[in-house]
C-alpha positions in Angstrom: 78.0 0.9 87.7 80.8 3.4 87.7 82.7 4.7 84.7 86.2 6.0 85.3 88.3 7.8 82.7 92.0 7.5 83.3 95.1 8.7 81.4 97.7 6.0 81.2 101.3 6.8 80.7 103.0 5.0 77.8 104.5 2.4 80.2 101.2 1.8 81.9 99.4 1.4 78.6 102.0 -1.2 77.6 101.4 -3.1 80.8 97.6 -3.1 80.3 98.1 -4.2 76.6 100.4 -7.1 77.6 98.0 -8.2 80.3 95.1 -8.0 77.8 97.0 -10.2 75.3 98.3 -12.7 77.8 94.8 -13.3 79.3 92.9 -13.2 76.0 90.7 -10.2 76.9 89.0 -8.4 74.0 89.4 -4.8 75.3 91.7 -2.8 77.6 88.7 -1.9 79.6 88.0 -5.6 80.3 91.7 -6.1 81.2 91.7 -3.3 83.7 88.5 -4.6 85.3 90.3 -7.9 85.9 93.5 -6.2 87.1 91.6 -4.2 89.7 90.5 -7.4 91.4 94.1 -8.1 92.5 94.0 -5.1 94.9 92.6 -4.9 98.4 91.0 -1.7 99.6 90.4 -0.6 103.1 88.1 2.2 104.0 88.8 3.9 107.3 87.1 7.1 108.6 89.2 10.1 109.5 88.7 13.1 111.7 86.5 11.2 114.2 87.0 12.7 117.6 86.4 10.3 120.5 84.0 8.2 118.6 84.1 4.6 117.5 82.8 4.3 114.0 82.6 0.6 113.7 80.7 -0.8 116.7 
């Protein structure tokens, strides 16, 4: 489990609040957890010289 503390701007806070209300979440934390699932992350190594990392 990872805990992250973030400072949301007023506009970002409103977006999270609306998402929370529309989707019937109890807390903003729960809403943010669900929102994160909409993103795709890629991890690519950098600074590898003449090596193939994924073989």
